[in-house]
C-alpha positions as CSV (number, residue, x, y, z in Angstrom):
1,M,245.8,77.2,40.9
2,R,244.3,80.7,40.3
3,P,241.8,81.5,43.2
4,E,238.2,82.1,42.3
5,L,236.6,85.4,42.8
6,R,234.2,85.0,45.8
7,L,231.5,87.6,46.2
8,P,229.4,87.8,49.4
9,A,226.3,85.7,49.1
10,R,224.1,88.4,50.4
11,L,225.2,90.7,47.5
12,L,224.6,88.1,44.8
13,N,221.9,85.5,45.5
14,P,221.1,83.7,42.2
15,T,217.6,82.8,43.2
16,L,216.7,86.2,44.5
17,G,218.5,87.8,41.6
18,S,216.7,85.7,39.0
19,A,213.3,86.3,40.6
20,G,213.9,90.0,40.9
21,L,215.0,90.3,37.3
22,L,211.9,88.4,36.1
23,A,209.7,90.6,38.2
24,A,211.3,93.7,36.7
25,V,210.9,92.4,33.1
26,A,207.2,91.5,33.8
27,S,206.6,95.0,35.2
28,Y,208.2,96.6,32.1
29,V,206.0,94.4,29.8
30,A,202.9,95.3,31.8
31,L,203.7,99.0,31.5
32,L,204.1,98.6,27.7
33,L,200.8,96.7,27.4
34,T,198.7,99.1,29.6
35,G,200.2,102.2,28.1
36,V,199.6,104.2,31.3
37,G,201.4,107.5,32.0
38,G,202.2,110.7,30.1
39,E,205.1,111.8,27.9
40,T,207.6,112.1,30.9
41,F,206.6,108.7,32.2
42,D,207.0,107.2,28.7
43,Q,210.4,108.7,28.5
44,I,211.5,107.2,31.9
45,R,210.0,103.8,30.9
46,D,211.4,103.6,27.4
47,V,214.8,105.0,28.3
48,G,215.6,104.7,32.0
49,F,213.7,101.5,32.9
50,Y,214.5,99.9,29.6
51,N,218.3,100.6,29.7
52,A,218.5,99.7,33.3
53,L,217.1,96.3,32.7
54,L,219.5,95.7,29.8
55,V,222.5,96.8,31.9
56,V,221.5,94.7,35.0
57,S,220.8,91.7,32.8
58,A,224.2,91.8,31.1
59,L,226.0,92.3,34.4
60,F,223.9,89.5,36.1
61,C,225.1,87.1,33.3
62,L,228.7,88.2,33.6
63,A,228.6,87.6,37.4
64,R,228.2,83.9,36.7
65,P,231.7,83.3,35.3
66,A,233.1,85.6,37.9
67,R,231.7,83.5,40.7
68,Q,231.8,79.9,39.4
69,Q,234.5,77.9,37.6
70,E,232.2,75.5,35.8
71,A,231.7,76.5,32.1
72,R,233.3,79.8,32.9
73,L,234.5,80.6,29.3
74,A,231.2,79.7,27.8
75,W,229.2,82.0,30.0
76,L,231.9,84.7,29.8
77,L,231.4,84.7,26.0
78,V,227.6,84.9,26.3
79,G,227.8,87.6,28.9
80,L,230.3,89.7,26.8
81,G,228.0,89.3,23.8
82,L,225.0,90.6,25.8
83,L,227.1,93.5,27.2
84,A,228.3,94.4,23.7
85,W,224.7,94.7,22.5
86,V,223.8,96.8,25.6
87,I,226.7,99.1,25.0
88,G,225.7,99.5,21.4
89,D,222.1,100.3,22.5
90,L,223.3,102.8,25.1
91,Y,225.6,104.4,22.5
92,W,222.8,104.7,20.0
93,E,220.4,106.1,22.7
94,F,222.7,108.8,23.9
95,A,224.4,109.6,20.5
96,F,221.7,109.4,18.0
97,A,218.3,109.5,19.7
98,D,217.7,113.2,19.0
99,L,219.1,113.2,15.5
100,D,216.7,113.4,12.5
101,E,219.0,111.3,10.4
102,V,221.0,108.6,12.1
103,P,224.3,107.6,10.4
104,F,224.4,104.1,9.2
105,P,226.4,102.0,9.7
106,S,227.8,103.3,13.0
107,V,229.8,102.3,16.1
108,A,226.5,101.1,17.6
109,D,226.1,98.6,14.8
110,A,229.5,97.1,15.5
111,F,228.5,96.5,19.1
112,Y,225.1,95.2,18.1
113,L,226.6,92.7,15.7
114,T,229.3,91.6,18.1
115,L,226.5,89.8,20.2
116,Y,226.0,87.1,17.6
117,P,229.4,85.4,17.2
118,L,230.0,85.6,21.0
119,V,226.7,84.0,21.8
120,Y,227.1,81.4,19.1
121,A,230.6,80.4,20.5
122,G,229.3,80.4,24.0
123,L,226.4,78.1,23.1
124,V,228.7,75.7,21.3
125,L,231.0,75.5,24.4
126,L,228.0,75.0,26.7
127,L,226.7,72.2,24.5
128,K,230.2,70.6,24.5
129,S,230.4,70.8,28.3
130,R,226.9,69.4,28.9
131,L,226.7,66.6,26.4
132,Q,228.7,63.5,25.6
133,D,228.6,60.8,22.9
134,I,226.5,62.8,20.5
135,R,225.8,60.8,17.4
136,A,226.4,62.2,14.0
137,D,222.8,61.7,13.0
138,L,221.7,64.0,15.9
139,W,224.1,66.7,14.7
140,L,222.6,66.4,11.3
141,D,219.0,66.5,12.7
142,G,219.9,69.8,14.3
143,V,221.4,71.1,11.1
144,I,218.3,70.1,9.1
145,A,216.0,71.8,11.7
146,G,218.1,75.0,11.8
147,L,218.4,75.3,8.0
148,S,214.7,74.6,7.6
149,I,213.6,77.2,10.1
150,A,216.1,79.8,8.9
151,G,215.0,79.2,5.3
152,L,211.3,79.6,6.2
153,G,212.1,82.8,8.1
154,A,214.2,84.1,5.2
155,A,211.3,83.4,2.8
156,L,208.8,85.3,5.0
157,V,210.8,88.4,5.8
158,F,214.1,88.6,4.0
159,G,212.6,89.9,0.7
160,V,211.4,93.0,2.6
161,F,215.0,93.7,3.8
162,V,216.4,93.2,0.3
163,E,214.0,95.6,-1.2
164,A,214.6,98.2,1.5
165,T,218.4,97.9,1.3
166,G,220.3,100.4,-0.8
167,G,223.6,102.4,-0.8
168,D,227.2,101.4,-0.7
169,P,228.3,97.7,-0.2
170,I,229.1,98.3,3.5
171,T,225.6,99.7,4.1
172,V,224.0,96.7,2.2
173,A,226.1,94.2,4.1
174,T,225.3,95.8,7.5
175,N,221.5,95.9,6.7
176,L,221.5,92.2,5.6
177,A,223.8,91.1,8.5
178,Y,221.0,91.7,11.1
179,P,218.3,89.4,9.7
180,I,220.9,86.8,8.7
181,A,222.3,86.9,12.3
182,D,218.8,86.8,13.9
183,L,217.7,83.9,11.7
184,G,221.0,82.2,12.5
185,L,220.3,82.7,16.2
186,I,216.9,81.0,15.9
187,G,218.5,78.3,13.8
188,V,221.2,77.7,16.4
189,V,218.4,77.2,19.0
190,V,216.7,74.6,16.8
191,V,220.1,72.9,16.1
192,V,220.7,72.6,19.9
193,L,217.2,71.2,20.4
194,G,217.8,68.6,17.7
195,I,221.2,67.6,19.0
196,T,219.9,67.1,22.6
197,G,217.1,65.0,21.3
198,W,214.7,67.8,22.4
199,K,215.4,66.9,26.0
200,I,216.5,70.1,27.8
201,D,216.9,71.1,31.4
202,R,215.8,74.4,33.0
203,A,219.1,76.2,32.1
204,W,218.9,75.2,28.4
205,G,215.2,76.1,28.4
206,C,215.9,79.6,29.6
207,V,218.8,80.3,27.3
208,L,217.1,78.9,24.2
209,A,213.8,80.7,25.0
210,G,215.8,83.9,25.5
211,C,217.5,83.4,22.1
212,V,214.2,82.8,20.3
213,V,212.5,85.8,22.0
214,F,215.5,88.1,21.2
215,G,215.8,86.9,17.6
216,V,212.0,87.2,16.9
217,A,211.9,90.7,18.5
218,D,214.9,91.9,16.5
219,T,213.6,90.5,13.3
220,G,210.3,92.1,14.0
221,Y,212.0,95.4,14.6
222,L,213.9,95.1,11.3
223,Y,210.8,94.2,9.4
224,Q,208.8,97.1,10.8
225,T,211.7,99.5,10.1
226,A,211.9,98.3,6.5
227,K,208.2,98.9,6.2
228,G,208.4,102.2,8.0
229,T,205.9,101.1,10.7
230,Y,208.2,100.8,13.8
231,V,207.1,102.8,16.9
232,Q,209.1,103.0,20.0
233,G,207.6,101.8,23.3
234,T,205.8,98.7,21.9
235,I,206.0,95.0,22.7
236,V,208.9,94.7,20.3
237,D,211.1,96.6,22.7
238,A,210.1,94.2,25.5
239,G,211.3,91.3,23.3
240,W,214.9,92.6,23.5
241,V,214.7,93.1,27.3
242,A,213.0,89.7,27.9
243,G,215.4,87.8,25.6
244,I,218.5,89.2,27.3
245,A,217.1,88.7,30.8
246,L,216.2,85.1,30.1
247,I,219.7,84.4,28.8
248,A,221.1,86.0,32.0
249,I,218.8,84.0,34.2
250,A,219.8,80.8,32.4
251,A,223.4,81.3,33.5
252,W,222.4,80.7,37.1
253,Q,220.2,77.7,36.7
254,P,221.4,74.3,37.9
255,R,222.9,72.1,35.3
256,R,221.8,68.6,34.4
257,A,224.5,66.8,32.3
258,V,223.1,64.5,29.7
259,V,225.8,61.8,29.4
260,A,224.5,60.2,26.3
261,V,221.6,61.3,24.1
262,R,219.5,58.6,22.5
263,V,216.6,59.3,20.2
264,E,214.9,56.1,19.1
265,G,211.8,54.8,17.5
266,L,209.2,57.2,16.0
267,W,210.9,60.3,17.3
268,A,214.2,59.5,15.5
269,F,212.1,59.4,12.2
270,A,209.8,62.4,13.1
271,F,212.4,65.2,13.6
272,P,214.2,65.1,10.2
273,T,210.8,64.3,8.5
274,I,209.0,67.3,9.9
275,F,211.8,69.8,9.2
276,G,212.5,68.3,5.9
277,T,208.9,68.8,5.0
278,V,209.1,72.4,6.1
279,A,212.1,72.9,3.7
280,L,210.3,71.1,0.9
281,G,207.2,73.2,1.4
282,T,209.3,76.4,1.1
283,L,210.7,75.1,-2.2
284,V,207.2,74.3,-3.4
285,Y,206.0,77.7,-2.4
286,D,208.8,79.2,-4.4
287,H,207.4,77.5,-7.5
288,F,204.2,79.5,-7.3
289,R,205.5,82.7,-5.7
290,P,209.3,83.2,-6.0
291,V,211.2,83.8,-2.7
292,N,214.6,85.3,-2.2
293,T,217.9,83.7,-3.0
294,V,218.9,83.3,0.7
295,A,215.8,81.3,1.5
296,L,216.3,79.1,-1.6
297,A,219.9,78.4,-0.6
298,L,219.0,77.6,3.0
299,T,216.1,75.3,2.1
300,T,218.1,73.6,-0.6
301,C,220.8,72.8,1.9
302,A,218.2,71.5,4.3
303,V,216.8,69.1,1.6
304,G,220.4,68.0,0.8
305,A,221.0,67.4,4.5
306,V,217.8,65.3,4.6
307,I,219.2,63.1,1.8
308,V,222.5,62.7,3.6
309,R,220.5,61.8,6.8
310,M,218.6,59.1,4.9
311,A,221.9,57.7,3.6
312,M,223.4,57.8,7.1
313,T,220.3,56.1,8.6
314,F,220.4,53.4,5.9
315,R,224.1,52.8,6.6
316,R,223.5,52.8,10.4
317,N,220.6,50.4,10.1
318,T,222.6,48.1,7.9
319,A,225.4,48.1,10.4
320,L,223.0,47.4,13.2
321,L,221.5,44.5,11.2
322,D,224.9,43.1,10.6
323,M,225.8,43.5,14.3
324,S,222.5,41.9,15.4
325,R,223.2,39.0,13.1
326,R,226.7,38.6,14.4
327,D,225.4,38.8,18.0
328,A,222.7,36.2,17.3
329,E,225.3,33.8,16.0
330,T,228.1,34.5,18.5
331,D,228.6,33.1,22.0
332,T,228.9,36.1,24.3
333,L,231.3,34.4,26.8
334,T,233.9,32.9,24.4
335,G,233.5,34.9,21.2
336,L,233.2,31.7,19.2
337,A,230.3,31.0,16.8
338,N,227.3,29.6,18.8
339,R,225.0,26.7,18.4
340,R,222.7,28.6,15.9
341,R,225.6,29.3,13.6
342,L,226.9,25.7,14.0
343,L,223.6,24.2,12.9
344,S,223.3,26.6,10.0
345,D,226.8,25.9,8.7
346,L,226.6,22.1,9.2
347,E,223.2,21.9,7.5
348,A,224.5,23.9,4.5
349,R,227.5,21.6,4.2
350,I,225.4,18.5,4.3
351,E,223.0,19.9,1.7
352,A,226.0,20.8,-0.6
353,G,227.7,17.5,-0.1
354,V,231.0,19.1,1.0
355,P,233.5,16.6,2.5
356,T,233.4,17.6,6.2
357,I,234.8,16.4,9.5
358,F,232.4,17.3,12.4
359,L,234.0,17.1,15.9
360,L,232.1,17.4,19.2
361,F,234.1,17.9,22.4
362,D,233.1,17.8,26.0
363,L,235.5,18.9,28.8
364,N,236.6,16.5,31.5
365,G,237.1,17.9,35.0
366,F,235.3,21.2,34.3
367,K,232.6,20.7,37.0
368,S,235.2,20.0,39.6
369,Y,237.2,23.1,38.5
370,N,234.0,25.2,38.8
371,D,233.3,23.8,42.3
372,A,236.8,24.3,43.5
373,F,237.6,27.8,42.0
374,G,234.1,29.3,41.5
375,H,232.1,30.2,38.4
376,P,234.0,33.4,37.5
377,A,237.2,31.3,37.3
378,G,235.3,28.7,35.3
379,D,234.1,31.3,32.8
380,S,237.7,32.6,32.5
381,L,238.8,29.0,31.8
382,L,236.2,28.5,29.1
383,H,237.2,31.8,27.4
384,R,240.8,30.8,27.5
385,L,240.2,27.3,26.1
386,A,237.8,28.7,23.4
387,G,240.5,31.1,22.2
388,R,243.0,28.2,21.9
389,L,240.5,26.0,20.1
390,G,239.6,28.9,17.7
391,E,243.3,29.3,16.8
392,A,243.8,25.6,16.5
393,A,240.8,25.2,14.1
394,K,241.7,28.1,11.8
395,P,244.0,26.1,9.4
396,Y,241.2,23.5,9.0
397,G,237.9,25.1,9.5
398,R,236.0,26.9,12.3
399,A,235.4,26.3,16.1
400,Y,232.0,26.7,17.8
401,R,230.7,26.6,21.4
402,M,227.8,24.2,21.5
403,G,226.8,25.3,25.1
404,G,228.1,24.7,28.6
405,D,231.5,23.0,28.4
406,E,230.8,21.5,24.9
407,F,232.7,22.7,21.8
408,C,232.6,21.8,18.2
409,V,234.8,22.0,15.1
410,I,233.7,21.9,11.5
411,A,236.6,21.2,9.2
412,D,237.2,20.4,5.5
413,G,238.4,16.9,4.9
414,D,237.7,13.2,5.1
415,A,238.4,10.3,7.5
416,E,242.1,10.1,6.5
417,G,242.6,13.8,7.3
418,R,240.9,13.7,10.7
419,G,244.0,13.0,12.8
420,P,245.8,16.4,12.7
421,I,242.7,18.4,13.6
422,V,241.7,16.0,16.4
423,V,245.2,16.2,17.9
424,A,245.3,20.0,17.6
425,S,241.9,20.4,19.1
426,L,242.5,18.1,22.1
427,R,245.8,19.9,22.8
428,A,244.0,23.2,22.7
429,L,241.3,22.0,25.1
430,H,243.9,20.8,27.7
431,D,244.9,22.8,30.7
432,E,246.4,22.0,34.1
433,G,247.7,23.7,37.1
434,E,247.9,23.3,40.9
435,G,244.9,21.3,41.9
436,F,243.2,20.8,38.6
437,Q,243.6,19.1,35.2
438,I,241.3,19.7,32.2
439,S,241.1,17.4,29.2
440,S,238.3,16.6,26.7
441,A,236.5,13.6,25.2
442,Y,235.4,13.8,21.6
443,G,233.1,12.3,19.0
444,A,233.8,12.5,15.3
445,V,231.6,12.2,12.3
446,V,232.7,12.2,8.6
447,L,230.1,13.8,6.3
448,P,228.4,13.0,4.0
449,G,229.7,9.4,4.3
450,E,228.4,8.6,7.8
451,A,225.3,10.9,7.9
452,H,223.1,12.6,5.4
453,E,220.9,14.6,7.8
454,L,221.8,17.2,10.5
455,S,220.0,15.3,13.3
456,E,221.7,12.1,12.4
457,A,225.2,13.8,12.4
458,L,224.5,15.3,15.8
459,R,223.3,12.0,17.2
460,I,226.3,10.0,16.0
461,A,228.7,12.6,17.3
462,D,227.0,12.7,20.7
463,T,226.9,8.9,21.0
464,R,230.6,8.6,20.1
465,L,231.5,11.4,22.5
466,Y,229.8,9.8,25.5
467,G,231.1,6.4,24.6
468,N,234.6,7.9,24.7
469,K,233.8,9.7,27.9
470,D,232.4,6.6,29.6
471,S,235.4,4.5,28.7
472,R,237.7,7.1,30.1
473,R,235.7,7.5,33.2
474,A,235.5,3.7,33.7
475,S,239.2,3.3,33.2
476,A,240.0,6.2,35.7
477,S,237.5,4.9,38.1
478,R,238.8,1.4,38.0
479,Q,242.4,2.4,38.5
480,T,241.6,4.7,41.4
481,R,239.4,2.1,43.0
482,E,242.1,-0.6,42.8
483,V,244.7,1.8,44.4
484,L,242.4,2.5,47.3
485,L,241.4,-1.1,47.8
486,S,245.0,-2.2,47.7
487,A,245.8,0.4,50.4
488,L,242.9,-0.9,52.6
489,Y,244.0,-4.6,52.2
490,E,247.6,-3.7,53.1
491,R,246.3,-1.9,56.1
492,D,244.2,-4.9,57.3
493,S,243.8,-8.1,55.2
494,S,240.4,-8.7,56.9
495,F,238.9,-5.9,54.9
496,R,239.1,-8.1,51.7
497,G,236.6,-10.7,52.9
498,H,234.3,-8.2,54.6
499,L,234.1,-5.8,51.7
500,S,233.6,-8.7,49.2
501,A,230.7,-10.0,51.3
502,V,229.1,-6.5,51.7
503,V,229.4,-5.9,48.0
504,Q,227.7,-9.2,47.1
505,L,224.9,-8.7,49.6
506,A,224.4,-5.1,48.5
507,R,224.2,-6.1,44.9
508,A,221.6,-8.8,45.7
509,V,219.5,-6.4,47.8
510,G,219.7,-3.8,45.0
511,E,218.5,-6.3,42.5
512,R,215.6,-7.2,44.8
513,L,214.7,-3.5,45.0
514,A,214.7,-3.4,41.2
515,L,217.4,-0.8,40.9
516,P,218.5,0.1,37.3
517,D,221.8,-1.3,36.1
518,E,223.6,2.0,36.2
519,V,222.5,2.5,39.8
520,L,223.6,-1.0,40.7
521,Q,227.0,-0.2,39.4
522,E,227.2,2.9,41.6
523,L,226.0,0.8,44.6
524,V,228.7,-1.9,44.0
525,L,231.4,0.8,43.7
526,A,230.2,2.6,46.9
527,A,230.0,-0.7,48.8
528,E,233.5,-1.6,47.9
529,L,234.8,1.7,49.1
530,H,232.5,2.6,52.0
531,D,235.3,1.9,54.5
532,V,238.1,3.8,52.8
533,G,238.0,6.5,55.5
534,K,239.3,3.9,58.0
535,L,242.7,4.4,56.4
536,A,243.0,7.4,58.7
537,I,241.8,5.6,61.9
538,P,244.6,4.3,64.1
539,D,245.1,0.5,64.6
540,A,244.7,1.0,68.3
541,I,241.0,1.9,67.8
542,L,240.2,-0.4,64.8
543,S,241.7,-3.5,66.6
544,K,240.9,-2.6,70.2
545,P,239.6,-5.8,71.9
546,G,237.4,-4.1,74.4
547,P,234.7,-1.4,74.1
548,L,235.7,1.9,72.7
549,S,235.8,5.0,74.9
550,E,233.7,8.1,74.2
551,D,236.7,9.9,72.6
552,E,237.6,6.8,70.6
553,W,234.0,6.6,69.3
554,A,234.1,10.3,68.4
555,F,237.3,9.7,66.4
556,A,236.0,6.6,64.7
557,H,232.8,8.4,63.7
558,H,234.9,10.7,61.5
559,H,235.7,7.9,59.1
560,S,232.7,8.5,56.8
561,L,233.7,12.2,56.4
562,I,237.3,11.2,55.8
563,G,236.1,8.7,53.1
564,E,234.0,11.4,51.5
565,R,237.1,13.7,51.3
566,I,239.3,11.0,49.8
567,L,236.8,10.1,47.1
568,A,235.9,13.7,46.3
569,A,239.6,14.4,45.6
570,A,239.4,11.7,42.9
571,P,237.4,13.1,39.9
572,A,236.5,9.5,38.7
573,L,235.0,8.6,42.1
574,A,233.7,12.0,43.3
575,R,230.1,11.0,42.4
576,I,229.9,8.4,45.1
577,A,231.5,10.6,47.8
578,P,228.0,11.8,49.2
579,T,226.9,8.2,49.4
580,I,229.9,7.3,51.6
581,R,229.3,10.3,53.8
582,S,225.8,9.1,54.7
583,T,226.4,5.4,55.4
584,H,226.0,6.0,59.2
585,E,222.9,8.1,59.2
586,R,219.8,6.7,60.9
587,I,216.2,6.8,59.7
588,D,215.1,8.5,63.0
589,G,217.7,11.3,62.4
590,M,220.0,10.2,65.3
591,G,222.9,9.2,63.1
592,Y,226.0,11.0,62.0
593,P,227.6,13.2,60.6
594,D,224.6,15.3,59.4
595,G,221.6,13.9,61.3
596,L,219.7,13.1,58.2
597,A,216.4,11.3,58.5
598,G,214.1,9.1,56.4
599,D,214.2,9.7,52.6
600,D,216.8,12.5,53.0
601,I,219.4,9.7,53.4
602,P,220.5,8.5,49.9
603,L,219.0,5.1,49.1
604,L,222.4,3.6,48.3
605,S,223.7,4.8,51.7
606,R,220.7,3.0,53.4
607,I,221.4,-0.2,51.6
608,I,225.1,-0.2,52.5
609,A,224.3,0.6,56.1
610,V,222.1,-2.4,56.5
611,C,224.4,-4.8,54.6
612,D,227.5,-3.5,56.6
613,A,225.6,-3.9,59.9
614,F,224.6,-7.5,59.0
615,Y,228.1,-8.6,58.4
616,A,229.4,-6.6,61.4
617,M,227.2,-8.8,63.6
618,T,227.8,-12.1,61.8
619,E,231.6,-11.7,61.4
620,G,232.1,-10.3,64.9
621,R,234.5,-7.5,66.1
622,P,237.4,-7.4,68.4
623,H,235.1,-6.2,71.2
624,R,232.0,-8.2,70.2
625,P,231.6,-11.9,69.3
626,A,229.8,-13.0,66.1
627,V,226.1,-14.0,66.1
628,S,224.1,-16.2,63.8
629,D,222.4,-15.0,60.7
630,E,219.0,-15.5,62.3
631,H,220.0,-13.4,65.3
632,A,221.5,-10.7,63.0
633,M,218.3,-10.5,60.9
634,A,216.1,-10.4,64.0
635,E,218.2,-7.5,65.3
636,L,217.9,-5.7,62.0
637,R,214.1,-6.1,62.1
638,R,214.0,-4.8,65.6
639,C,215.9,-1.7,64.6
640,S,214.1,-1.1,61.3
641,G,212.1,2.1,61.1
642,A,214.4,3.7,63.7
643,Q,218.0,2.9,62.7
644,F,217.5,1.2,59.4
645,D,215.2,1.5,56.4
646,R,212.4,-1.0,56.8
647,A,212.1,-1.8,53.1
648,V,215.9,-2.4,52.8
649,V,215.8,-4.7,55.9
650,D,212.9,-6.7,54.4
651,A,214.8,-7.0,51.1
652,L,218.0,-8.2,52.9
653,V,216.1,-10.8,55.0
654,D,214.3,-12.1,51.9
655,T,217.6,-12.2,50.0
656,R,219.5,-14.1,52.8
657,R,216.7,-16.7,53.2
658,E,216.6,-17.3,49.4
659,Q,220.4,-17.7,49.5
660,Q,220.1,-20.2,52.5
661,I,217.5,-22.2,50.6
662,Q,219.7,-22.4,47.5
663,L,222.6,-23.6,49.7
664,V,220.5,-26.3,51.3
665,A,219.2,-27.4,47.9
């Protein structure tokens, strides 16, 4: 890699250099404004000081690409452009200053005019290096602004140049090149401002201000020359010096990259409107007082650009509206149509009476998958299944995501044609791997035969879906329960009678406590399986005739945790796993495994604990003889409020006494 040119910091300090250059320019301007000094002083000021400032400014700008790699070519072009103008000015000063008639065009004009293409190219490269993702409408805003300002300037001053221009074609072309180039320079500045959304940093502020000052000063000089009113040593001369110095100082300002320019709201409308109005005003002015052809051409192009900008804005707004509509009707996670689009499409079909099959799906096992693998994996699974469902539904209709893990399909057809789409959809919503299996339940409605309103169709589909889901859940729950109970009975046949008694008593206590039917079903299932964790307890501990040691008690106390893990691994029974875990907690918080207290213990766990304790006392254990019902109930009352829930104990005692009365009767 080519090494960079490193200059000693003390010889080239950007901050000190910029400050010194500004101070020198300010001094020069002050001298021009005050007009102090005699003829000799004026000569030193207008030649020596003036040319020194120009040379220093050009070299100061060129030092930037010599010292820094960033935007080197851009600043090299700008610096060379300034240097070319300075060389032209020096040549004119020393070759023609004392002549009564200056040759035109000359070598000096070639150097003068070289500034413009080099600076144009440098500004474009700077713009390209500083900005990214510039929208086409911002480029057009800049073009509109540049053409409008250039057209206005041409209307104000260009006529004077045209009237004063004469001679051969080369002379005419050279005379007109200057005002065109100066107006172009000012136009480029406005274009850059429009492209950047009128948000510029210090570097851009300096370079653009320098271009404007230079362009205005040069245009003013040309105008005064054409009118025969130019006098050396006025503020016009200061404009050249100040413009070139500002551009040179800009080269050393810190950059602030604008990654993406966004002009929204009122400002996006204001810029093209304001400059379009300027161009239109110039054309209106031409109707009453004709302007030159160049001004008419520039302003006409500006108005044309405004029309193109309007068409571009309309097209962009239409695209944004379409995108907004698509986003509003698309599920962001899966890419399927969302609930809003589903309801719209379904209602339209019902109103039109189109034969339709409406399918509602709900995933089985998705919650367990989310818990096991995390939500990001769950989102990925939903995205994958949605993609499959979308492909499966294409030959028949369209797939939707209702929300959560619910999906829908709307397909053409009737009841007889329902089979293939149902099979294809169920296959698409099936996935399995190590440690998981995903399937789905569904509800189907045939329209308009089974429903004539949107709400009715949704209700029927939802009812059939959950009827399907409950039947599957009940079947899976029953099969898993039977397997576990069979394992318990094989382990110890005494479990059969104990569990049956606990279940019957728990159900009776639950009924006395007025538990709803669905809660009673959960209670019965949990009561049947509350000892499943004892499958992992050795026989030597379960059947030990004497008291258990401390270590044996600690081992036995793990059976509720083991039972929870066994049931949590079975999706159909996972819902009762927390109940099993807490069956040995105490109301006073001294139980195990979590030390829960009071109402923090699940109610079903409290009921099972009391019923299990009652039969543990009345049936006896290898290390403890059986006691009577009355003795057991008295012990439960004694421990209520501390070990057992008082309300549950009262319900059990009342239940047992009613049962005893019924037996006697």
